[in-house]
Structure formats: C-alpha cells, structure tokens
N, C-alpha and C positions, 0 to 999 in steps of 0.2 A: 693747634699748629699741625699741618699735615706733613708727611714725609716728602722727600725730594721726588721719589717715584710717583707718588700720588699727584704732586704738583705738576710734573711734566705730563702725566697722563691727562690731567684736566685741560691743560693748554692744548694738547694735541686734539682734544675733542672740539676745539673752537674752529680751527682752520687747518688746511693741508700744510700751510707754510711752517707750522710748528712741528712738523715731522722732519724738518731739515736735520740731517745727521751732524751738521757742523755747529749746532747750537750748544753752547757751553752751559749745560743745565746746572752745574755746580754754582756758577756765578749768578745765574738767574734766580736760583733758589735762595741763595744768600741774600739777595735783594728782597725777595718776598718775605723772608724771615725778619729782616730789619723793619719793613713796613708793618708787618703784623705785630711786632713787639711795640712799635709806636702806637698802634691802635689799642693794644691791650693796656698800655699805660694810660691812654685816654679813657678807656672804659672804667678802669679802677678809680681814676680821678673823678669821673662823672659820678660814680656811686658814692664816693666820699663826700663830694660837694652836695649832692642831692639829699643824702641821708642827714645832713646838718639841719635841714628844714624841719621845724616842728609841725607845720601844716604843709604837707607836700601835695602839689598838684599832680594829677595823673601823668604818667610818663608819656610824652608824645614821641613816637618813633619815626625816624627819617631813614630811608634807605638810599645809600649811594652805591656806586659800582665798586671803585677801587681807586688807588692813587693814579692820577693822570699819566698818560704816556707821552712819548716823543720828546723827552727832555733828559738831561744828564741825571745820574743817580747821586745823591738822593734828590728827588723832585722838590723844587723850591716852593711849590704851591700846595704841598700835602698838608691838610688842615690839622692832622694829628701829630705833626712833628713838633715836639715841645721846644726844640732849639729855635723855633720861629716865634715863640709866645711873647717875647719881649719886643718883637717887631710890630710896627703899626700896620693895621689892616690896609690892604691895597685893593681898591675896587676892581682894578683891571685884571688882577691875578686871582682874587679870592671870590670868584663869581658864585660858586655853589654855597659858600659860607654866607655870602650876602643874601642869597635867596632865603636861606633858613632864618637868618636874623630878621629879615623883612617880614617873613610869614608869621613869626611869633613875637613881633613887637620889641625886638632888641635893637636899640639905637646903635648905629655904627660910629657915632661921634660923641664927644663930650666937650662942651665949650668950643665948638667948631673945629676940634682936632680929632682925627681918627683915633679910635681906641686901639689898643694892642690886640693881637690875635688871642693871647692868653686871657685877657679880660672878657673878650667875647665868648670864649669857650666856657669860662666860669659862669657868666650870666646865663648862657643857654642851659648849662647843667643845673643851675639853681632854679630855673623854670621847668625843669624836667624834660628838656629836649635832648633825646639820645639819638645820635647818628650811628648807623651800622654800615660798614663796608660789606658788601655781599659776595664779592668775587676775589679770586687770587690773582687777578690780572694787573697787579701793580706795575706801572711803567709800560704797559702794552697799549698801543693804539688800537682802538676798536672801531670796526665798521658796523653798519646796520646788520649785516649778515652775521658778523661775529657775535653781536649782542643777542640775536635770536638763538644762535647756537648755545650761548651761555645759559640763557633761560631754559632752553629745552634739555640740555645735557649736563650742565654744571649746577644749576640752581637746586634741582631735586636732591642732589647728593651733598656737594660741598656747602652750599649756602644754608640748607636746612640744618646741617650739623653745626655750622657756626651760630645760627640762630638759637639752637638748643644750648650751646655754651653760654651765650649772652643771657638767654632766658633763665638759666639756672642761677645766674648771679643777681637777677632782678625779680625773681619769682615772688618775693614777699611784697613788692611794690605794686600799686594800682597802675594799670596801663590803659591808655585810650585805644579803642578798637580801630580808629582811622589811622592808617599808616601813610605818611607822605613819601612820595617817590620822585625821582628825577624824570623828566620827559623821556630821556633815553631808555630808562627802565620800563616806563609805561608803554612806550611804542614797541618794545621788543617782547612784551608778553606779561609784564607784571601789572595787571590791570584787573578790574572787577569781574571780568568775564573769564578769568582763569578757572581751572577745574575746582570743584568743591573739595576734592580730595587734597589738592595742594593747599587750598585755603585752610583746610583742617590741620594740615601739618604745620603751617605757620602759626596757627592759633595755639596748638599744643606746645610748639617749641618755645614760644614767648610767654606762655601762660596767660593768654588773653581770656577775658570773660566771654567774648563773643567772636563770631566770624569776622576776620579783618576786612575793612573796606579801604580802598586805595584812592589816593588823591594826588594829582600832580602838583609839585611845588615849584613856583617861580615862573612857569610858562604854561600857555594854553595847551591842553592835551589834544591829541588827535585820536579819533575813533572813540570806542566806548569800552 
C-alpha cells in the first residue's frame, strides 16, 4: 500500500487534469485503500484455495488495470469485492471476468443458471488463475493517452513494486511464463516488444523461470 502522497503523485503523472488544486486527495486516497484491501483479501484467498491442491497446475497470471471508473463508490462491478460473491454472475457487467473464465475453461453456468461471482473466483483459484491489478487508478476513467502514460511513467515504479509484493507471496509455486493481458494493456505498451530490461524486472518480481511472454485475453490484439 502506498502513501497518499505517492498516490497523488502517480495520478499527476497520468494527465494534467490530476493537477487540479480542488481535488480532495484524502477522499480519493481512502477509496484507493478500500479497493487495494479488497484485492489483498482476494490474493490471500487465492493462495489459500490454490494451496489446497495436492497436484497444483502452474499459476497462470492475468494482468488487469484497476477497478473501473465513472461509477459511484464502491464500484458495483469490481471483481474482488467479496460483498458481491453471493450475487449471480451478470454477463453485461462482468465482461473481464467472463473473458478470463472463457479463456481457462471455467463454465459460467451450472444447470442453466449463472454461477455466483464467488463460485467463479474459487474455481479460477483452484485452477491456478491469478489476476493482478497493475495500477492505482481505481475509479478513474482512462483514455488511450492516459494508459500510455501509465505504462511509461507508473508501471516501472508502482506496478513493479506491486508485482514484487505478489511475487513474494507466490514465490514457492510454479508459474507459467505466458502472462495474459487485456487489450487495453497490450495496446498501451504491455506487449512482447517491450524492453528486455522491463521484461527482466517482471521476471524477477514474479519469480518466473523464464522471460515473460504476453498474450491478449478475450479480444484480438492490435500490433505486435
């Protein structure tokens, strides 16, 4: 968890509008903390569920950006909000979760009824599917330019440090070298042609056996 000062400084690196003196950073930071605590609870639950397996598949890592923006707090579609886990999966709202489930063969229904969000999260964890939020931009609407700035200015510092924290918790487990990413992340720089130095940092942070390879999940990628 970063400090409020670091949080505001990171957002100011994204776009000029975040330099507005009228922004109430205390409230914004409080929301960031809530979402990060939700994610931490998910991460610990993932490790607990995955560790139950006697024969564990290698962990498949999926990169997401952050909690969606442009909705009231707390956002009702945040996949790691455990207060939603008894609710049924809703295809219209849970797009990113659906793409991950489809990619890794997790059925969204049982006997023609949608499964609950919690059941899907447990199934993904038991199959070794670990999702990582990369950015502190919870609740912030992001443009293509914003995303490029995030990759160039925030990923090398904030995101790498978060990957190190996650990596330390899963260092004893086998990890797959292919990392799945959203099309938004791919198109803003998180792709196979990124610098070897940055790939090396990701490898070391997550304790991968080899240099990571990136693959878009759910949508056709653009570029190489």
